[in-house]
C-alpha positions as CSV (number, residue, x, y, z in Angstrom):
1,M,-1.2,9.9,10.7
2,D,-2.1,10.4,7.0
3,L,-0.6,7.7,4.8
4,E,0.2,8.6,1.2
5,A,0.3,6.0,-1.7
6,E,3.5,6.0,-3.7
7,S,5.5,6.9,-0.6
8,I,8.2,5.1,1.4
9,Y,7.8,4.7,5.1
10,R,9.8,3.1,7.9
11,H,8.0,0.1,9.4
12,Q,9.1,-1.2,12.8
13,E,9.0,-4.9,11.7
14,E,9.4,-4.7,7.9
15,G,12.0,-1.9,7.5
16,E,11.4,0.4,4.6
17,V,8.2,-0.3,2.8
18,L,6.5,1.3,-0.3
19,V,2.8,2.1,0.3
20,L,0.9,1.1,-2.8
21,G,-2.6,2.1,-1.7
22,I,-5.3,2.1,0.9
23,D,-8.3,0.0,0.1
24,R,-11.6,-1.2,1.5
25,Q,-11.6,-5.0,1.9
26,Y,-14.8,-6.9,1.3
27,E,-16.1,-10.2,2.6
28,S,-18.5,-10.3,-0.4
29,Y,-19.5,-7.8,-3.1
30,D,-22.5,-7.7,-5.4
31,T,-21.5,-6.0,-8.6
32,A,-25.0,-5.7,-9.9
33,A,-26.1,-3.8,-6.8
34,D,-22.7,-2.1,-6.4
35,E,-22.6,-2.9,-2.7
36,G,-20.9,-5.3,-0.4
37,V,-20.0,-6.4,3.1
38,T,-16.8,-4.8,4.2
39,T,-14.3,-6.3,6.6
40,G,-12.3,-3.1,7.1
41,I,-9.6,-0.9,5.5
42,V,-6.2,-2.3,4.6
43,V,-2.9,-0.8,3.5
44,R,-1.3,-2.5,0.5
45,Y,2.4,-2.2,0.7
46,A,5.6,-3.8,-0.7
47,R,8.7,-4.9,1.0
48,E,10.7,-4.9,-2.2
49,W,10.4,-2.6,-5.3
50,D,12.3,-1.2,-8.2
51,G,11.9,1.9,-10.2
52,Y,8.7,0.6,-11.8
53,G,6.9,-0.4,-8.5
54,A,6.4,-3.5,-6.4
55,M,8.4,-6.6,-7.3
56,P,6.2,-9.7,-8.1
57,G,5.2,-11.4,-4.8
58,A,6.5,-8.6,-2.7
59,A,3.1,-6.9,-2.1
60,T,1.0,-7.6,0.9
61,A,-1.7,-6.0,3.0
62,A,-2.3,-5.2,6.6
63,P,-5.2,-3.8,8.5
64,L,-4.9,0.0,8.5
65,Y,-4.8,0.5,12.3
66,E,-2.1,-2.1,12.7
67,F,0.0,-0.7,9.9
68,V,-0.2,2.9,11.2
69,A,0.7,1.8,14.8
70,A,3.9,0.2,13.5
71,T,4.9,2.9,11.0
72,G,6.9,6.1,11.4
73,E,6.9,9.2,9.4
74,K,7.3,9.2,5.6
75,I,10.9,8.8,4.5
76,R,10.4,10.0,0.9
77,E,8.1,9.9,-2.1
78,F,8.6,7.0,-4.5
79,E,10.3,8.1,-7.7
80,R,8.9,6.0,-10.5
81,I,10.9,5.5,-13.7
82,T,9.1,7.0,-16.6
83,M,9.6,5.9,-20.2
84,T,10.0,8.4,-23.0
85,D,10.1,8.0,-26.8
86,E,13.5,9.7,-26.9
């Protein structure tokens, strides 16, 4: 399954969730050498959101393989509110 950021999925335990991104998680990282010790890939997601994105404190992360195993197909894309000068 290919997960897409900025999309809403149905999760078996969490219900509808907004996928915020897929990131590499590091145990340690040396910025001078631009390398680190990775602990795996995680999915950042939110249980609650509004038109601007995740609500404060609603974002969490789960290991990619666990998240994919508990997630169904994409329900819809997230429709972000955009501000205009008008």
